[in-house]
Every structure is written in C-alpha cells, then in structure tokens.
N, C-alpha and C positions, 0 to 999 in steps of 0.2 A: 717737760719741765727739766732743766739741767741740775737743780736743787731740790732733793727728794727728802733727804734726812730731816725729821722735825729738830732735831737739836741744832742743824746747819740753818734752817728756815728761822727758827726762834733767834739765832745768833745773827742772821742779816737784817732781822727786823729792829734789833737793838743798834747795829751799827749804821744803818741807812741815813741818821743824822750826821754822821762823819761824811758822809757821802755828800751830803746837802751843804754841809760847812764847806766841803772842799769845791763845789760847785761855786758857791758864794766867792769865796776867796780867789778862785780864778777869774771871775768875772771883776774882780777888784784889781787883781795883777795885770789883766788886760787893759783896764781902764788907765791904770797909773801910766802904762807905756803909750797910750794912744790920746785921749781926751781930757783926763784929769788936769785941772789949771794947776800951774806950777806950785803955788803956794797952798795948795790942798794937800802936800805931801806931809806936812805937820800931823794932820788929823789922820791922815790914813796910815801914817806910821803906827800911831798909838792903836788905831782900830786893829791893824795887821797885827801888833804884838798881842793882844787881847785875845783875838781869835786864834793865834797860835797856841797860846796857853790853854784857851777853850777846848780846841782839838785835842791836846794832850790829856786834859782832864777827862774827856769823853770816851777815850780809847782806854783809859786808866779804870774806868768804873768796875766795881767788884763784880757786876753780874756779868759784865762782858769778859773780864779774864775767867770767870768761873765757866762761862759757856764755852770758850774756847778751850780751856782745859778738858771739859767734859765732851767736845766734839771730837778733840785729838783723840779721845779713847773709843771712839765709835767704829764700829767694824763694817766693811763693805761699803766706805764712802768711795764715790766715784771720783775722777780727776779734779773735776771742777771743786767738788766739796773739799777734797784735799787741799786744792789752791787757796781756797778760802782760808783755811786753818792756817796756812803757811805764810799767808800774806799777813794776816791780823797778828800771828805770834811775833812776827818780825817787827811789826808797827809796835805793839806792846812793849817788847825788850827795848826798841829805841826810846820810846816814851818814857820807860820806867827809869833809863840810864840818864836822861837829860833833866836837870833841875828846872822848874817852871820859870824861875828866874832869867836863866840861861837862854831858854825857848824865847822868852819875850825880848830880852836884849838884843838876841840876834835878829829876831824879825822886825824889830823897831829900828836898829841901826841900818838894818839892810835897805829898808824902806827910805830912809833919810838918806842913805849913802848912793843910792840909784840916781835921784834928783842931784846930787850934789857931782856926781862923776859925770852926768850930761852936761852940766855947765863947765866942769874942770875940762872935759874933752872938748868942748866948743872952744874954750878961752886957752886951750894948751898949758893948763895949769896943775902939774902934779902936786903941789903942795896944797892945795885946795882939797884934794882928795886924800892926801896921806893919812892925816890923823883917823879918817872913817877905815881906811884900808889896816892901819895897825890896829883899830879896835875888832875888826871883822876877823883878822889873823889871830889874835888873842883870844877871842871867842871861839874860834873853830880849833884852835890848841887844845882849849879848855873842853870842849865838846868830845875831841878825840880821846881823851883822858877819861872821861866818863863813859863813853861807850865802848871804850877798852878795845884792846888788840893783842896779838900775839909777837907779831915781830916789829911792825913799825907803826906810828902814829898815823901815818897816811891811810893805811889798812882801813881804819874806822871810818874815815872820809869817804874813801872809794866804794866802800859797801853801801852808804847811802845812795849812791846814784847807779851803780852797779852791782847787783847782788851777787855775793861771792867773790868780786874781783880783788886780788890783793896786789901791794906794790912789787912783789917779786913776778907777779904775773904781766905787768906793765913793763917792767925791767927786761924780761924775757922777750916780748914782743920788740921793743925797741933795738934789744941785742942783735935781732935779725933783721929789723927795717931799716936801721941806721947805716950799717954800711953796704946794705943792699941797695938802698935808694940813692944813697951818694954815688955809687959805681955808674947806677942808670943814669942819675941827672948828669954826670958827667959826659956820658956817652951821647945823651939827647941834646945837651948844649954843644956838643963838640959837632954833631952830625949837620945841625941848622935844619933838620927837616921840619921842625917845629920852631918858628919864630920867637925871638925873646920880647918882641913888641909888635903891634899890629896898628895900621892907621885907625882903624875902627874905635880903638882904644882914646882915641884924643877928638873924636867928632860927638859934638853935643848934641842932645836930642831934645825935643819938645816933650815935656812930662804928660801933657794930654794924650798924646800920640803914643807914647810908652805905656800909659795905662791901659790904652786899648789893646795893645800888644800883650801885656801880662793878661786881661782878663780873656782875651780869645785863646791864649794858650793854656790858661786854666780849664777853659770849656772843654777844649779837645782832650785834656787829660783825664776829664771826668770829674772835677771839682764841682760840687753842688752848690753853687754861689746862690745866695738870697733864701734857699730852703734848710739847707743845714749848715752853711758856712759863710764867711765873711773874709773879703781882702780890705786891710787898711794899711796905714802908713805909720812908721815910728823910727825911732833914731838907730834901733839895732833891731834887724829882723827877727822875727820869732813867731811861734805856733803856741796857740793858748787853746786847750779843750775844756770846755765847760761839761760835755758829756758827749754820748755816741752822737748826738744829734744837734751840737752846736759845737763847732770847731772854727777857730777864728786865726788867720794867718797875718802877716804884714810884711811889707817889703820897704824899701827907702829909695828915694829918687835922687841921685846927684848931678842929674843934668848931662854926665858925660860917661861914656864907655858902658852903652845899654846893658852888656852882658851882665853887669853887675846885679842891677835889678832883676833881670830875667831869671839869673839862676837862683837868686834868692827866693824869687817865688816858686821856682820849680822845685828848690831844697825843701821849702816850708810846705809845698804841696806833698811831700812825701811824708814828711810828719804827721799832716792832718789826716791824710789817707788812712794810716794805721788806725787812729782812733776812730775814723768812720766806719771802718770795716770790721770793729770788733762785733761779736756776736752780739745781737741785740738782748739774747735771753740774759746777759751778764748786766743789764743796765741797771745803774744805781746800786750796784755791788762793789765790794773792794777789787774784784776782779776787771771792773770795766774802765782799763787804761792799759798802756803800753806797758811791757814788763819791767824793761830798764832804759837808760838813757842810750847806752849802747846799741841795742837793739834798734833802738827807735832812730838813731843816726845812721843806721845801717839803711833804713828805708829813704830817708831824705837823701843820702849819698848816692842810693841806687837810680833815683830818679833823675838827680842832678848831674851824675857823673857818667855812670854806666848807660842811661838813656840819654839825656839832654847834652852831653859832649859828643854823641855817636854822630858819625857822617849821616845815616840813616835819619836820625832826629833833625839834622840840619836840613837835609833836603825837604822834610815835611813841613816844616816851620819856616822855610824861605818865603813862600808866597805870603805868609802872615806878616812878616818882617817888611816884604818889599810893598803891601798894601800901606802900611802907617808909617814907615820910616822912609822918607824922599831918597836919603843918601845911600840906601841899600842897592839902588839900581847902578851904583858904580862898582859894586863888587858882586862877584859870582859865589856860587855855593862853596868852592874851594876855598876862597877867600873867608867867608864866614865861618868855616869849619877850623882853620888855622887860626883866625881869630878867637873862636871859643877854646880852642885847645894851646893857647900862648903859653911857652914855657920859660918862666924866668923866676929867679929868687927874687922875693918880692917882701913888703913890710907888713900888708895887712891881712891877717888871717882870712878872714871872711871873703876876701878876693884872691886868695892863693889858688894855684892850679891843682890838680892833684898829685903831680908829681912833687910838688914842694910841700904840701900841706901838713904832711905829717911832721915834718921838722918845726913848724910853728907849734905844735902840740908838745913835742918832745922838751922845747924850750918851757913851756908852762909846766909840764909834769916836773921839771926839774927843780924849778924856781918854788914851786908849791910844796914839794918834798922838803927842801932845805929852808923855808919859812917856818914850818912846823916844828923842825928840829933845831930851831934858833940858830942855823949855820950862817943865815943871811938874814939882814934886816930889811924892813920895807924901804927905809931910806937908801938904801944901795941899790934898790931895783931897777932904776934908770940905767945906770952904769953897766949892770951885769946884764940886763936886757939888749944893750947896744952890743956889749961883747960876745955874747952868745950867739946874736944874729948874726954876726960876722964870722963867728966860727962855723955855724951851720949852714948859711947861705950866702956869706960874704957882701950882705948889706947891712948898713947902720941906719937907725932913725934919726931924722934930724929934728923931730919934734916929740913930745911927749905922746901927742895925740895919735901919731902914726908907731908909736912904740908901747909904753906900758899902759897907757890911758885907754889902748882902743877897745878893749872887750867890756862888756857889761858884767860879766859873770862874778867878778870880785865883789863888786857893789852889791850883788844880790846876796852876798854870803856865801856863794858857790865854790868852795874850795875841794878840790877831788872830782870835779865836773869834767875837766878838759880831757882827760884819757879816753873819756867814752866816744869823743869824736874819731880818734885813730881806731878804736873797737869797731865804729860804724863803717870806716872805709874798708876795714879788712873783711867785715862781715858782708857788705855790698859786693865785693868781688867772688866770695865763696858763693853767695845766692847768684849771680852771674854764669859762675862755673856750672853751677846745678840747672838752672833755668834753660840754658842752652841744651841740655841732654833732653829735659822735658819738653820745650817748646824749640825745636830745631830752627824754624823760621822766626825765631825772636826779633832779629834785626829787620826782616822784611816786615813783619806786623807794625813795627815802628815807623817804617817809612810809610806805611799805608794808614798810618794814624788808627790803628788798630788797638786799642790799650785793654780792652776788656778782658781777654784772656791773660794778660799780663795782672792787671789787677787782681783777678780771680786767683791765679796763681799765689800771689803774696798773700791774698785773703786767707787762703787755705794752709800755707806753710808758717805764716806769722801772725797775721792780724787778728782772725778771729778769736784766737785764745786769750787775749788780753794779758792777764798776769796769772792765767793757770799754772804754767810751768816757769820755773826759774830759767835765766837765760841760757845757761850751758845745757839744762836737760831740753829746754827749746830747740836748740841748735842740733842736738844729738836726735831728736824724735824727727826733725823735719829734713835733716841732711845726714845725719848719721855721723857727725863729727863735732868735735869743739873748734873752737876759732884756731886759724891757722895763719899767720901772716904771709906765708909764702904764695898764697891765692892772689895777694894785693901786687906782690912783686910780679908774678907772672902775667898778671893782667897788664900792668904799666909795660913790661917789655913788650908784651903781645902788641899793645896800641902804638907805643912810641918807638920802639926799635924795629919790630918785624912789620910794622905798618900793616897788620891785619885786621884792624877793626875800622 
C-alpha cells in the first residue's frame, strides 16, 4: 500500500465521495459534448451548477478540514501521503475563497454557453455568443479577486490550471519564444524546404475510411479501445477521464485534409495515456489524475509532434494510410512527411503547425490578461483578434468562426487555460532531449512500431505519479530541471533548419 498513515487513510475515506462526484460530472461533461440532445442543455446547466456547489460543500466539511490539518502535522509521511495533503489543502483554499453563488453561476453559465457557442460558431454569429462571454469574463474577474493574487489578477486564474504558474512566468517564456520563433519562422519560410501548402490538404476523404485509419493508428500506439477507452466524435476534440480505467477521447471529421483528424486522435491519445498509466494504487484518491494541464499537454504534444510528425512515424504508418485512403498511392513517404510538416501562418489554432502554434497562444494570453484588467472589452475582441493575428502571423480571419469563435475554452468558463498549451510544447521538447539520452534508438523504435519502451519511459517519468508532486517538482525529480523554452527553439531549429530529424 502507498497509504499507510491512519490519519491519511481516514482522510481518504472522507473524500472518496468527492472523487465519485468528479467521476459523475466527468461523464456528464463527456455526454454534453457527444450525445446529449441540444435542448438538454437547460437541465444539464442546472444540474452542473448544483453539483459544483455540492462539491464545494463536501470539500469544506469541518471533519475534512480538521483531518487535513491533522494530517499536515503528521511526521514521516511518505511522498504520496504528502501529495494528498498538498492537493486537498489547495482544493480547500480554492473552495473557501469562492462564494457558492459564484461557483453555481459560473458552472451554470458555462453549460449554457457551450451550447450557444457551438451554434454561434456554426452560424458565424459573434453577437449570439457575446453576452455569454461578457458574463463569463465578469465571473472570472470576480473569481480572481476572491482567490487573491500578489501581482496580477491573471495569476489567480493561471494557478487553477497550472499549479504555481504566474503571469510573469508566462511573460518570461514568451519573451524568449516570440523573438526566437519569429526569426526561425522567417528562415523556414524563406528556405522553402518545408512547403506553405500541400496538395493533400485539399483532397477530400471518405469518413468511414478515415475512421478505420484512426482506429488502426490508436491500436498500434497502444490505446485500449473497448476495455478502458473509447473514441467518439465531437465539435472540438477532447479527452475526458472518468478514472484510470475509463478514459474517452474524441475527434472531428471535416471531410478534407485528413491530417487534422489524424493528429487530433494522436494528440488526444497522449492525454489519455497519461491518465491510463497512473499507478492503480492511487485509484479513487485525489492523486488519481494528471498534475496539471501544462504537464498534460506535454504528453499530447509529445505524441502528436515529437513522434507523430517525425519521418520515422510517417514511414511506420504509410502502409496504414495506403490501405484505407485510395489517394495516398499518388504520394510517397516524402510527400506525406512534408504534408504533415507544412509550415504556414494560419488562422485555426488546432490546425496550426508546430512552428507557428505558440503565436496563437500568445494572442490568447494577451487578450485574457487585458480582459481581466478591463484594458479591452469583449465587444472589441473581433477587431483585436484580427489585428494581432496580422501582427504575429501576417494573416487575418475573414469570419468570426475562424477567428474569435474558434475555441471552446471561453464558453466553458476557462480563462487562464491557454498558456498551458505552450507549457506543454516546451516540456515535450525537454522530454525529447532526455529520452534521446536514455533511449538512443528512440526514432528507430518508432519506425518499427515499437512503442512499449516509450510508453514505459513516460509512465516512469510522468504518468504513474498522478498528482503526487506539483508540476515544477515533478520536472526537477524526473529531468533535473525546470521548464526551459530554449529546448523548444533548439528542437524546431534542428528539425526545420538543420533537417536532422
């Protein structure tokens, strides 16, 4: 057993109901995005609001708070037991800070907003979504004040998604990334070695054929479909974990440019694998989940980009693509590789290449910061979005749907979430640096479809610990260092300028 201290055992028995509630709400969230009838959103919003308040009440029960305080004073706690105390203390602090009415309103508004966003995106109607976004921003601004911060209100929201992350940390990251990646992007585009577009981007595919490709790719990666996992369809690809033995991912099929759905599947597989490989001894405890969104994103980006867009992977999956997609016969492995690695300033974040992706996050980071401090208004977002996309990448959206309405996150009430994507890109590059030292034939294994050792490496370094260690400590323990954006710049240079990958 990893939990031996009697106080910790008693504490875990008291909070198991919180895990059960999260299990249930996770299932509801998955259903909202997949199979729930559209008009079901009204009752789902009420239920979600009530359950959010119930969760807050349960974590703030006097007996739970007393046990956490008692556990904190225990001597000789092991790392897992210390992790339980840290996670619950943090949850109690957040729950104490936020008034139940605010928790309810944010949960209810978000449930309603997701459905409206989906329609607004489909109809290209920003005004339909605007009042919901204004309310969500106001509620998040209010939450930041209740949560408290030392330097910037955005700090309070960042910490909800990436424990310990501060606005100055993200500013420092982009202070390195923006100039470094601007220079590399100019060099890559000037060289012409990687195309700005590819014929395969415009070829239509049969959805049933592409579904077979996705299922076979998941099988070779090691996704336990049918036993512990599912693949479904949604408007926005996502991963939802109910527990260590029930993790579900989605993709979307647009009928053209097959790499979009393929890389959505590989990306979500990375998220799912994290949850599936958590130590089963942590099941139904506060530690049985990924430690943060940034670390989570590093896993999805590692599989999507470091592995999925490598020449080794292209060679490995080319036979699968040829088997199901008739048009692939007109293109060789080099063609597919350049198609997978097209580099061009584009409008849609989820479809962006690895060179330009972080500019999309920088845009959202700056917008969110300024919304919280009231330096900009929601009604100004379409124009600001257009101008900043032009400044950063030289492209402007022609519709709201390919601009300010493209992401689901704000409709879900998630402000402070986007920077974790850049954290993930950087950490994925750091992991690559270290895995190449420990597994020198890393790329050879990919080409041979030998993923077991790679999965095991990630399990040992990241996955099995769940939330035992906070993100910065986990990186120090596993790799001996904190996050360093230079690894990402070096990776991009090695791949796209030096052509060594």
